[in-house]
PDB file of N, CA, C and O in Angstrom:
ATOM      1  N   UNK A   1       3.354  -6.228   7.036  1.00  0.00           N
ATOM      2  CA  UNK A   1       3.206  -5.541   5.781  1.00  0.00           C
ATOM      3  C   UNK A   1       2.542  -4.185   5.948  1.00  0.00           C
ATOM      4  O   UNK A   1       2.815  -3.249   5.196  1.00  0.00           O
ATOM      5  N   UNK A   2       1.677  -4.089   6.928  1.00  0.00           N
ATOM      6  CA  UNK A   2       0.967  -2.840   7.192  1.00  0.00           C
ATOM      7  C   UNK A   2       1.946  -1.695   7.438  1.00  0.00           C
ATOM      8  O   UNK A   2       1.787  -0.607   6.885  1.00  0.00           O
ATOM      9  N   UNK A   3       2.945  -1.939   8.256  1.00  0.00           N
ATOM     10  CA  UNK A   3       3.914  -0.905   8.588  1.00  0.00           C
ATOM     11  C   UNK A   3       4.730  -0.488   7.380  1.00  0.00           C
ATOM     12  O   UNK A   3       5.037   0.691   7.209  1.00  0.00           O
ATOM     13  N   UNK A   4       5.084  -1.457   6.538  1.00  0.00           N
ATOM     14  CA  UNK A   4       5.869  -1.158   5.342  1.00  0.00           C
ATOM     15  C   UNK A   4       5.101  -0.244   4.407  1.00  0.00           C
ATOM     16  O   UNK A   4       5.641   0.753   3.929  1.00  0.00           O
ATOM     17  N   UNK A   5       3.850  -0.574   4.142  1.00  0.00           N
ATOM     18  CA  UNK A   5       3.017   0.236   3.252  1.00  0.00           C
ATOM     19  C   UNK A   5       2.825   1.637   3.845  1.00  0.00           C
ATOM     20  O   UNK A   5       2.853   2.634   3.123  1.00  0.00           O
ATOM     21  N   UNK A   6       2.635   1.698   5.141  1.00  0.00           N
ATOM     22  CA  UNK A   6       2.438   2.997   5.816  1.00  0.00           C
ATOM     23  C   UNK A   6       3.663   3.895   5.682  1.00  0.00           C
ATOM     24  O   UNK A   6       3.533   5.085   5.393  1.00  0.00           O
ATOM     25  N   UNK A   7       4.842   3.337   5.888  1.00  0.00           N
ATOM     26  CA  UNK A   7       6.074   4.120   5.780  1.00  0.00           C
ATOM     27  C   UNK A   7       6.274   4.614   4.355  1.00  0.00           C
ATOM     28  O   UNK A   7       6.627   5.775   4.146  1.00  0.00           O
ATOM     29  N   UNK A   8       6.054   3.749   3.380  1.00  0.00           N
ATOM     30  CA  UNK A   8       6.206   4.148   1.981  1.00  0.00           C
ATOM     31  C   UNK A   8       5.225   5.270   1.628  1.00  0.00           C
ATOM     32  O   UNK A   8       5.613   6.285   1.050  1.00  0.00           O
ATOM     33  N   UNK A   9       3.962   5.078   1.978  1.00  0.00           N
ATOM     34  CA  UNK A   9       2.932   6.054   1.634  1.00  0.00           C
ATOM     35  C   UNK A   9       3.178   7.393   2.300  1.00  0.00           C
ATOM     36  O   UNK A   9       3.023   8.433   1.660  1.00  0.00           O
ATOM     37  N   UNK A  10       3.557   7.392   3.568  1.00  0.00           N
ATOM     38  CA  UNK A  10       3.781   8.650   4.277  1.00  0.00           C
ATOM     39  C   UNK A  10       4.957   9.422   3.705  1.00  0.00           C
ATOM     40  O   UNK A  10       4.999  10.649   3.791  1.00  0.00           O
ATOM     41  N   UNK A  11       5.914   8.709   3.123  1.00  0.00           N
ATOM     42  CA  UNK A  11       7.055   9.418   2.525  1.00  0.00           C
ATOM     43  C   UNK A  11       6.719  10.018   1.178  1.00  0.00           C
ATOM     44  O   UNK A  11       7.454  10.876   0.689  1.00  0.00           O
ATOM     45  N   UNK A  12       5.627   9.590   0.562  1.00  0.00           N
ATOM     46  CA  UNK A  12       5.254  10.087  -0.760  1.00  0.00           C
ATOM     47  C   UNK A  12       4.279  11.268  -0.729  1.00  0.00           C
ATOM     48  O   UNK A  12       4.297  12.103  -1.634  1.00  0.00           O
ATOM     49  N   UNK A  13       3.444  11.348   0.285  1.00  0.00           N
ATOM     50  CA  UNK A  13       2.303  12.289   0.269  1.00  0.00           C
ATOM     51  C   UNK A  13       2.635  13.617   0.950  1.00  0.00           C
ATOM     52  O   UNK A  13       3.628  13.748   1.665  1.00  0.00           O
ATOM     53  N   UNK A  14       1.753  14.607   0.696  1.00  0.00           N
ATOM     54  CA  UNK A  14       1.876  15.909   1.331  1.00  0.00           C
ATOM     55  C   UNK A  14       1.183  15.952   2.698  1.00  0.00           C
ATOM     56  O   UNK A  14       1.540  16.762   3.553  1.00  0.00           O
ATOM     57  N   UNK A  15       0.185  15.068   2.898  1.00  0.00           N
ATOM     58  CA  UNK A  15      -0.565  15.019   4.145  1.00  0.00           C
ATOM     59  C   UNK A  15      -0.395  13.653   4.800  1.00  0.00           C
ATOM     60  O   UNK A  15      -1.299  12.820   4.730  1.00  0.00           O
ATOM     61  N   UNK A  16       0.753  13.412   5.437  1.00  0.00           N
ATOM     62  CA  UNK A  16       1.022  12.090   6.017  1.00  0.00           C
ATOM     63  C   UNK A  16       0.082  11.737   7.188  1.00  0.00           C
ATOM     64  O   UNK A  16      -0.082  10.561   7.513  1.00  0.00           O
ATOM     65  N   UNK A  17      -0.528  12.741   7.813  1.00  0.00           N
ATOM     66  CA  UNK A  17      -1.445  12.459   8.915  1.00  0.00           C
ATOM     67  C   UNK A  17      -2.719  11.788   8.439  1.00  0.00           C
ATOM     68  O   UNK A  17      -3.412  11.145   9.226  1.00  0.00           O
ATOM     69  N   UNK A  18      -3.037  11.930   7.156  1.00  0.00           N
ATOM     70  CA  UNK A  18      -4.284  11.370   6.610  1.00  0.00           C
ATOM     71  C   UNK A  18      -4.074   9.985   6.001  1.00  0.00           C
ATOM     72  O   UNK A  18      -5.000   9.421   5.418  1.00  0.00           O
ATOM     73  N   UNK A  19      -2.883   9.441   6.128  1.00  0.00           N
ATOM     74  CA  UNK A  19      -2.620   8.088   5.607  1.00  0.00           C
ATOM     75  C   UNK A  19      -3.184   7.074   6.615  1.00  0.00           C
ATOM     76  O   UNK A  19      -2.887   7.127   7.808  1.00  0.00           O
ATOM     77  N   UNK A  20      -4.002   6.155   6.101  1.00  0.00           N
ATOM     78  CA  UNK A  20      -4.565   5.099   6.946  1.00  0.00           C
ATOM     79  C   UNK A  20      -4.363   3.753   6.236  1.00  0.00           C
ATOM     80  O   UNK A  20      -4.719   3.588   5.069  1.00  0.00           O
ATOM     81  N   UNK A  21      -3.791   2.812   6.963  1.00  0.00           N
ATOM     82  CA  UNK A  21      -3.534   1.491   6.401  1.00  0.00           C
ATOM     83  C   UNK A  21      -4.214   0.462   7.293  1.00  0.00           C
ATOM     84  O   UNK A  21      -4.029   0.459   8.510  1.00  0.00           O
ATOM     85  N   UNK A  22      -5.004  -0.411   6.671  1.00  0.00           N
ATOM     86  CA  UNK A  22      -5.635  -1.507   7.400  1.00  0.00           C
ATOM     87  C   UNK A  22      -5.189  -2.819   6.784  1.00  0.00           C
ATOM     88  O   UNK A  22      -4.881  -2.907   5.596  1.00  0.00           O
ATOM     89  N   UNK A  23      -5.168  -3.821   7.624  1.00  0.00           N
ATOM     90  CA  UNK A  23      -4.721  -5.135   7.170  1.00  0.00           C
ATOM     91  C   UNK A  23      -5.707  -6.180   7.668  1.00  0.00           C
ATOM     92  O   UNK A  23      -6.066  -6.201   8.845  1.00  0.00           O
ATOM     93  N   UNK A  24      -6.140  -7.045   6.759  1.00  0.00           N
ATOM     94  CA  UNK A  24      -7.026  -8.127   7.161  1.00  0.00           C
ATOM     95  C   UNK A  24      -6.579  -9.405   6.451  1.00  0.00           C
ATOM     96  O   UNK A  24      -6.005  -9.379   5.362  1.00  0.00           O
ATOM     97  N   UNK A  25      -6.866 -10.506   7.109  1.00  0.00           N
ATOM     98  CA  UNK A  25      -6.427 -11.779   6.591  1.00  0.00           C
ATOM     99  C   UNK A  25      -7.629 -12.657   6.283  1.00  0.00           C
ATOM    100  O   UNK A  25      -8.508 -12.837   7.126  1.00  0.00           O
ATOM    101  N   UNK A  26      -7.665 -13.200   5.080  1.00  0.00           N
ATOM    102  CA  UNK A  26      -8.734 -14.105   4.664  1.00  0.00           C
ATOM    103  C   UNK A  26      -8.112 -15.290   3.945  1.00  0.00           C
ATOM    104  O   UNK A  26      -7.262 -15.120   3.071  1.00  0.00           O
ATOM    105  N   UNK A  27      -8.535 -16.481   4.315  1.00  0.00           N
ATOM    106  CA  UNK A  27      -8.020 -17.710   3.708  1.00  0.00           C
ATOM    107  C   UNK A  27      -6.486 -17.693   3.717  1.00  0.00           C
ATOM    108  O   UNK A  27      -5.870 -17.658   4.782  1.00  0.00           O
ATOM    109  N   UNK A  28      -5.887 -17.718   2.553  1.00  0.00           N
ATOM    110  CA  UNK A  28      -4.423 -17.733   2.486  1.00  0.00           C
ATOM    111  C   UNK A  28      -3.886 -16.450   1.896  1.00  0.00           C
ATOM    112  O   UNK A  28      -2.846 -16.449   1.238  1.00  0.00           O
ATOM    113  N   UNK A  29      -4.604 -15.339   2.133  1.00  0.00           N
ATOM    114  CA  UNK A  29      -4.204 -14.047   1.582  1.00  0.00           C
ATOM    115  C   UNK A  29      -4.297 -12.958   2.647  1.00  0.00           C
ATOM    116  O   UNK A  29      -5.116 -13.024   3.564  1.00  0.00           O
ATOM    117  N   UNK A  30      -3.452 -11.976   2.502  1.00  0.00           N
ATOM    118  CA  UNK A  30      -3.465 -10.805   3.373  1.00  0.00           C
ATOM    119  C   UNK A  30      -3.822  -9.609   2.513  1.00  0.00           C
ATOM    120  O   UNK A  30      -3.165  -9.346   1.506  1.00  0.00           O
ATOM    121  N   UNK A  31      -4.860  -8.883   2.902  1.00  0.00           N
ATOM    122  CA  UNK A  31      -5.316  -7.700   2.172  1.00  0.00           C
ATOM    123  C   UNK A  31      -4.857  -6.463   2.934  1.00  0.00           C
ATOM    124  O   UNK A  31      -5.187  -6.288   4.107  1.00  0.00           O
ATOM    125  N   UNK A  32      -4.094  -5.607   2.261  1.00  0.00           N
ATOM    126  CA  UNK A  32      -3.634  -4.359   2.850  1.00  0.00           C
ATOM    127  C   UNK A  32      -4.344  -3.233   2.087  1.00  0.00           C
ATOM    128  O   UNK A  32      -4.198  -3.102   0.871  1.00  0.00           O
ATOM    129  N   UNK A  33      -5.105  -2.434   2.817  1.00  0.00           N
ATOM    130  CA  UNK A  33      -5.856  -1.337   2.194  1.00  0.00           C
ATOM    131  C   UNK A  33      -5.234  -0.017   2.616  1.00  0.00           C
ATOM    132  O   UNK A  33      -5.019   0.236   3.802  1.00  0.00           O
ATOM    133  N   UNK A  34      -4.948   0.820   1.624  1.00  0.00           N
ATOM    134  CA  UNK A  34      -4.292   2.108   1.841  1.00  0.00           C
ATOM    135  C   UNK A  34      -5.275   3.232   1.472  1.00  0.00           C
ATOM    136  O   UNK A  34      -5.824   3.266   0.371  1.00  0.00           O
ATOM    137  N   UNK A  35      -5.474   4.131   2.413  1.00  0.00           N
ATOM    138  CA  UNK A  35      -6.305   5.317   2.170  1.00  0.00           C
ATOM    139  C   UNK A  35      -5.453   6.544   2.379  1.00  0.00           C
ATOM    140  O   UNK A  35      -4.731   6.651   3.370  1.00  0.00           O
ATOM    141  N   UNK A  36      -5.539   7.484   1.428  1.00  0.00           N
ATOM    142  CA  UNK A  36      -4.820   8.751   1.535  1.00  0.00           C
ATOM    143  C   UNK A  36      -5.781   9.899   1.218  1.00  0.00           C
ATOM    144  O   UNK A  36      -6.895   9.677   0.745  1.00  0.00           O
ATOM    145  N   UNK A  37      -5.339  11.114   1.483  1.00  0.00           N
ATOM    146  CA  UNK A  37      -6.154  12.291   1.147  1.00  0.00           C
ATOM    147  C   UNK A  37      -6.354  12.340  -0.364  1.00  0.00           C
ATOM    148  O   UNK A  37      -5.486  11.917  -1.127  1.00  0.00           O
ATOM    149  N   UNK A  38      -7.496  12.856  -0.786  1.00  0.00           N
ATOM    150  CA  UNK A  38      -7.791  12.896  -2.219  1.00  0.00           C
ATOM    151  C   UNK A  38      -6.755  13.718  -2.990  1.00  0.00           C
ATOM    152  O   UNK A  38      -6.501  13.443  -4.162  1.00  0.00           O
ATOM    153  N   UNK A  39      -6.165  14.707  -2.354  1.00  0.00           N
ATOM    154  CA  UNK A  39      -5.143  15.503  -3.010  1.00  0.00           C
ATOM    155  C   UNK A  39      -3.851  14.716  -3.231  1.00  0.00           C
ATOM    156  O   UNK A  39      -3.056  15.059  -4.107  1.00  0.00           O
ATOM    157  N   UNK A  40      -3.645  13.685  -2.457  1.00  0.00           N
ATOM    158  CA  UNK A  40      -2.435  12.862  -2.557  1.00  0.00           C
ATOM    159  C   UNK A  40      -2.607  11.615  -3.400  1.00  0.00           C
ATOM    160  O   UNK A  40      -1.651  10.863  -3.589  1.00  0.00           O
ATOM    161  N   UNK A  41      -3.807  11.378  -3.912  1.00  0.00           N
ATOM    162  CA  UNK A  41      -4.073  10.148  -4.637  1.00  0.00           C
ATOM    163  C   UNK A  41      -3.144   9.968  -5.843  1.00  0.00           C
ATOM    164  O   UNK A  41      -2.655   8.867  -6.098  1.00  0.00           O
ATOM    165  N   UNK A  42      -2.909  11.045  -6.572  1.00  0.00           N
ATOM    166  CA  UNK A  42      -2.052  10.981  -7.739  1.00  0.00           C
ATOM    167  C   UNK A  42      -0.615  10.659  -7.407  1.00  0.00           C
ATOM    168  O   UNK A  42       0.077  10.008  -8.189  1.00  0.00           O
ATOM    169  N   UNK A  43      -0.163  11.108  -6.256  1.00  0.00           N
ATOM    170  CA  UNK A  43       1.212  10.840  -5.839  1.00  0.00           C
ATOM    171  C   UNK A  43       1.413   9.375  -5.457  1.00  0.00           C
ATOM    172  O   UNK A  43       2.499   8.825  -5.639  1.00  0.00           O
ATOM    173  N   UNK A  44       0.372   8.749  -4.933  1.00  0.00           N
ATOM    174  CA  UNK A  44       0.479   7.353  -4.530  1.00  0.00           C
ATOM    175  C   UNK A  44       0.294   6.421  -5.729  1.00  0.00           C
ATOM    176  O   UNK A  44       0.891   5.345  -5.780  1.00  0.00           O
ATOM    177  N   UNK A  45      -0.535   6.837  -6.694  1.00  0.00           N
ATOM    178  CA  UNK A  45      -0.760   6.005  -7.869  1.00  0.00           C
ATOM    179  C   UNK A  45       0.354   6.225  -8.904  1.00  0.00           C
ATOM    180  O   UNK A  45       0.861   5.266  -9.487  1.00  0.00           O
ATOM    181  N   UNK A  46       0.723   7.460  -9.124  1.00  0.00           N
ATOM    182  CA  UNK A  46       1.795   7.755 -10.067  1.00  0.00           C
ATOM    183  C   UNK A  46       1.309   7.755 -11.506  1.00  0.00           C
ATOM    184  O   UNK A  46       0.171   7.381 -11.793  1.00  0.00           O
ATOM    185  N   UNK A  47       2.184   8.177 -12.402  1.00  0.00           N
ATOM    186  CA  UNK A  47       1.855   8.238 -13.833  1.00  0.00           C
ATOM    187  C   UNK A  47       1.688   6.826 -14.378  1.00  0.00           C
ATOM    188  O   UNK A  47       2.609   6.011 -14.308  1.00  0.00           O
ATOM    189  N   UNK A  48       0.530   6.549 -14.911  1.00  0.00           N
ATOM    190  CA  UNK A  48       0.156   5.223 -15.453  1.00  0.00           C
ATOM    191  C   UNK A  48       0.302   4.122 -14.400  1.00  0.00           C
ATOM    192  O   UNK A  48       0.543   2.963 -14.737  1.00  0.00           O
ATOM    193  N   UNK A  49       0.154   4.491 -13.127  1.00  0.00           N
ATOM    194  CA  UNK A  49       0.146   3.502 -12.055  1.00  0.00           C
ATOM    195  C   UNK A  49       1.510   2.973 -11.671  1.00  0.00           C
ATOM    196  O   UNK A  49       1.607   1.927 -11.029  1.00  0.00           O
ATOM    197  N   UNK A  50       2.555   3.665 -12.046  1.00  0.00           N
ATOM    198  CA  UNK A  50       3.917   3.158 -11.791  1.00  0.00           C
ATOM    199  C   UNK A  50       4.247   3.102 -10.297  1.00  0.00           C
ATOM    200  O   UNK A  50       4.852   2.133  -9.837  1.00  0.00           O
ATOM    201  N   UNK A  51       3.863   4.116  -9.545  1.00  0.00           N
ATOM    202  CA  UNK A  51       4.168   4.142  -8.110  1.00  0.00           C
ATOM    203  C   UNK A  51       3.391   3.034  -7.389  1.00  0.00           C
ATOM    204  O   UNK A  51       3.940   2.346  -6.528  1.00  0.00           O
ATOM    205  N   UNK A  52       2.118   2.868  -7.743  1.00  0.00           N
ATOM    206  CA  UNK A  52       1.299   1.826  -7.133  1.00  0.00           C
ATOM    207  C   UNK A  52       1.892   0.447  -7.449  1.00  0.00           C
ATOM    208  O   UNK A  52       1.936  -0.425  -6.581  1.00  0.00           O
ATOM    209  N   UNK A  53       2.335   0.260  -8.653  1.00  0.00           N
ATOM    210  CA  UNK A  53       2.948  -1.027  -9.030  1.00  0.00           C
ATOM    211  C   UNK A  53       4.233  -1.258  -8.264  1.00  0.00           C
ATOM    212  O   UNK A  53       4.517  -2.379  -7.841  1.00  0.00           O
ATOM    213  N   UNK A  54       5.019  -0.193  -8.081  1.00  0.00           N
ATOM    214  CA  UNK A  54       6.264  -0.314  -7.321  1.00  0.00           C
ATOM    215  C   UNK A  54       5.996  -0.660  -5.860  1.00  0.00           C
ATOM    216  O   UNK A  54       6.708  -1.473  -5.270  1.00  0.00           O
ATOM    217  N   UNK A  55       4.971  -0.041  -5.277  1.00  0.00           N
ATOM    218  CA  UNK A  55       4.604  -0.371  -3.894  1.00  0.00           C
ATOM    219  C   UNK A  55       4.230  -1.834  -3.791  1.00  0.00           C
ATOM    220  O   UNK A  55       4.675  -2.526  -2.876  1.00  0.00           O
ATOM    221  N   UNK A  56       3.423  -2.310  -4.713  1.00  0.00           N
ATOM    222  CA  UNK A  56       3.004  -3.718  -4.712  1.00  0.00           C
ATOM    223  C   UNK A  56       4.194  -4.645  -4.900  1.00  0.00           C
ATOM    224  O   UNK A  56       4.237  -5.715  -4.292  1.00  0.00           O
ATOM    225  N   UNK A  57       5.160  -4.262  -5.726  1.00  0.00           N
ATOM    226  CA  UNK A  57       6.353  -5.083  -5.957  1.00  0.00           C
ATOM    227  C   UNK A  57       7.197  -5.188  -4.691  1.00  0.00           C
ATOM    228  O   UNK A  57       7.671  -6.272  -4.349  1.00  0.00           O
ATOM    229  N   UNK A  58       7.384  -4.080  -4.001  1.00  0.00           N
ATOM    230  CA  UNK A  58       8.165  -4.077  -2.772  1.00  0.00           C
ATOM    231  C   UNK A  58       7.490  -4.934  -1.696  1.00  0.00           C
ATOM    232  O   UNK A  58       8.154  -5.695  -0.993  1.00  0.00           O
ATOM    233  N   UNK A  59       6.179  -4.803  -1.577  1.00  0.00           N
ATOM    234  CA  UNK A  59       5.441  -5.584  -0.576  1.00  0.00           C
ATOM    235  C   UNK A  59       5.501  -7.064  -0.914  1.00  0.00           C
ATOM    236  O   UNK A  59       5.649  -7.900  -0.022  1.00  0.00           O
ATOM    237  N   UNK A  60       5.386  -7.396  -2.205  1.00  0.00           N
ATOM    238  CA  UNK A  60       5.469  -8.793  -2.633  1.00  0.00           C
ATOM    239  C   UNK A  60       6.851  -9.375  -2.303  1.00  0.00           C
ATOM    240  O   UNK A  60       6.955 -10.511  -1.841  1.00  0.00           O
ATOM    241  N   UNK A  61       7.894  -8.599  -2.540  1.00  0.00           N
ATOM    242  CA  UNK A  61       9.244  -9.059  -2.248  1.00  0.00           C
ATOM    243  C   UNK A  61       9.436  -9.247  -0.743  1.00  0.00           C
ATOM    244  O   UNK A  61      10.065 -10.214  -0.314  1.00  0.00           O
ATOM    245  N   UNK A  62       8.899  -8.331   0.056  1.00  0.00           N
ATOM    246  CA  UNK A  62       9.026  -8.426   1.517  1.00  0.00           C
ATOM    247  C   UNK A  62       8.235  -9.606   2.069  1.00  0.00           C
ATOM    248  O   UNK A  62       8.606 -10.172   3.097  1.00  0.00           O
ATOM    249  N   UNK A  63       7.162  -9.978   1.404  1.00  0.00           N
ATOM    250  CA  UNK A  63       6.320 -11.073   1.911  1.00  0.00           C
ATOM    251  C   UNK A  63       6.686 -12.425   1.318  1.00  0.00           C
ATOM    252  O   UNK A  63       5.994 -13.413   1.563  1.00  0.00           O
ATOM    253  N   UNK A  64       7.752 -12.484   0.550  1.00  0.00           N
ATOM    254  CA  UNK A  64       8.105 -13.742  -0.113  1.00  0.00           C
ATOM    255  C   UNK A  64       8.480 -14.840   0.873  1.00  0.00           C
ATOM    256  O   UNK A  64       8.440 -16.019   0.523  1.00  0.00           O
ATOM    257  N   UNK A  65       8.843 -14.475   2.095  1.00  0.00           N
ATOM    258  CA  UNK A  65       9.175 -15.469   3.104  1.00  0.00           C
ATOM    259  C   UNK A  65       7.932 -16.216   3.601  1.00  0.00           C
ATOM    260  O   UNK A  65       8.001 -17.378   4.002  1.00  0.00           O
ATOM    261  N   UNK A  66       6.813 -15.525   3.563  1.00  0.00           N
ATOM    262  CA  UNK A  66       5.549 -16.137   4.010  1.00  0.00           C
ATOM    263  C   UNK A  66       4.926 -16.911   2.851  1.00  0.00           C
ATOM    264  O   UNK A  66       5.257 -16.677   1.689  1.00  0.00           O
ATOM    265  N   UNK A  67       4.038 -17.815   3.171  1.00  0.00           N
ATOM    266  CA  UNK A  67       3.331 -18.572   2.124  1.00  0.00           C
ATOM    267  C   UNK A  67       2.002 -17.916   1.795  1.00  0.00           C
ATOM    268  O   UNK A  67       1.137 -18.546   1.187  1.00  0.00           O
ATOM    269  N   UNK A  68       1.827 -16.664   2.186  1.00  0.00           N
ATOM    270  CA  UNK A  68       0.559 -15.985   1.977  1.00  0.00           C
ATOM    271  C   UNK A  68       0.710 -14.949   0.868  1.00  0.00           C
ATOM    272  O   UNK A  68       1.748 -14.299   0.742  1.00  0.00           O
ATOM    273  N   UNK A  69      -0.332 -14.810   0.077  1.00  0.00           N
ATOM    274  CA  UNK A  69      -0.358 -13.801  -0.966  1.00  0.00           C
ATOM    275  C   UNK A  69      -0.785 -12.472  -0.340  1.00  0.00           C
ATOM    276  O   UNK A  69      -1.745 -12.419   0.429  1.00  0.00           O
ATOM    277  N   UNK A  70      -0.066 -11.404  -0.676  1.00  0.00           N
ATOM    278  CA  UNK A  70      -0.389 -10.083  -0.140  1.00  0.00           C
ATOM    279  C   UNK A  70      -0.955  -9.237  -1.279  1.00  0.00           C
ATOM    280  O   UNK A  70      -0.343  -9.112  -2.340  1.00  0.00           O
ATOM    281  N   UNK A  71      -2.141  -8.658  -1.040  1.00  0.00           N
ATOM    282  CA  UNK A  71      -2.803  -7.827  -2.028  1.00  0.00           C
ATOM    283  C   UNK A  71      -2.913  -6.405  -1.465  1.00  0.00           C
ATOM    284  O   UNK A  71      -3.479  -6.197  -0.392  1.00  0.00           O
ATOM    285  N   UNK A  72      -2.369  -5.436  -2.194  1.00  0.00           N
ATOM    286  CA  UNK A  72      -2.405  -4.038  -1.756  1.00  0.00           C
ATOM    287  C   UNK A  72      -3.481  -3.333  -2.576  1.00  0.00           C
ATOM    288  O   UNK A  72      -3.412  -3.306  -3.804  1.00  0.00           O
ATOM    289  N   UNK A  73      -4.466  -2.768  -1.902  1.00  0.00           N
ATOM    290  CA  UNK A  73      -5.543  -1.991  -2.533  1.00  0.00           C
ATOM    291  C   UNK A  73      -5.390  -0.537  -2.120  1.00  0.00           C
ATOM    292  O   UNK A  73      -5.158  -0.230  -0.951  1.00  0.00           O
ATOM    293  N   UNK A  74      -5.523   0.351  -3.091  1.00  0.00           N
ATOM    294  CA  UNK A  74      -5.485   1.787  -2.791  1.00  0.00           C
ATOM    295  C   UNK A  74      -6.918   2.299  -2.914  1.00  0.00           C
ATOM    296  O   UNK A  74      -7.502   2.288  -3.998  1.00  0.00           O
ATOM    297  N   UNK A  75      -7.473   2.747  -1.791  1.00  0.00           N
ATOM    298  CA  UNK A  75      -8.869   3.168  -1.729  1.00  0.00           C
ATOM    299  C   UNK A  75      -8.964   4.687  -1.760  1.00  0.00           C
ATOM    300  O   UNK A  75      -8.042   5.405  -1.372  1.00  0.00           O
ATOM    301  N   UNK A  76     -10.118   5.147  -2.240  1.00  0.00           N
ATOM    302  CA  UNK A  76     -10.344   6.582  -2.294  1.00  0.00           C
ATOM    303  C   UNK A  76     -11.080   7.067  -1.084  1.00  0.00           C
ATOM    304  O   UNK A  76     -11.355   8.261  -0.966  1.00  0.00           O
TER     305      UNK A  76
END
């Protein structure tokens, strides 16, 4: 999931070198944390959070084969 979020985020932002994605696993969940440059935050979140919701939907669909819940957090 880390690679998927990274590819999506890098295609959206102006500063792809500053995209950082970390993945950690706890219990039965996978946490994916996305960090981007502050100037790109609006592009990743989108108007009323539409882009962020779309990213989460794509990741959820891609992880449906696993029995683990995937949570995508966008950090500042």
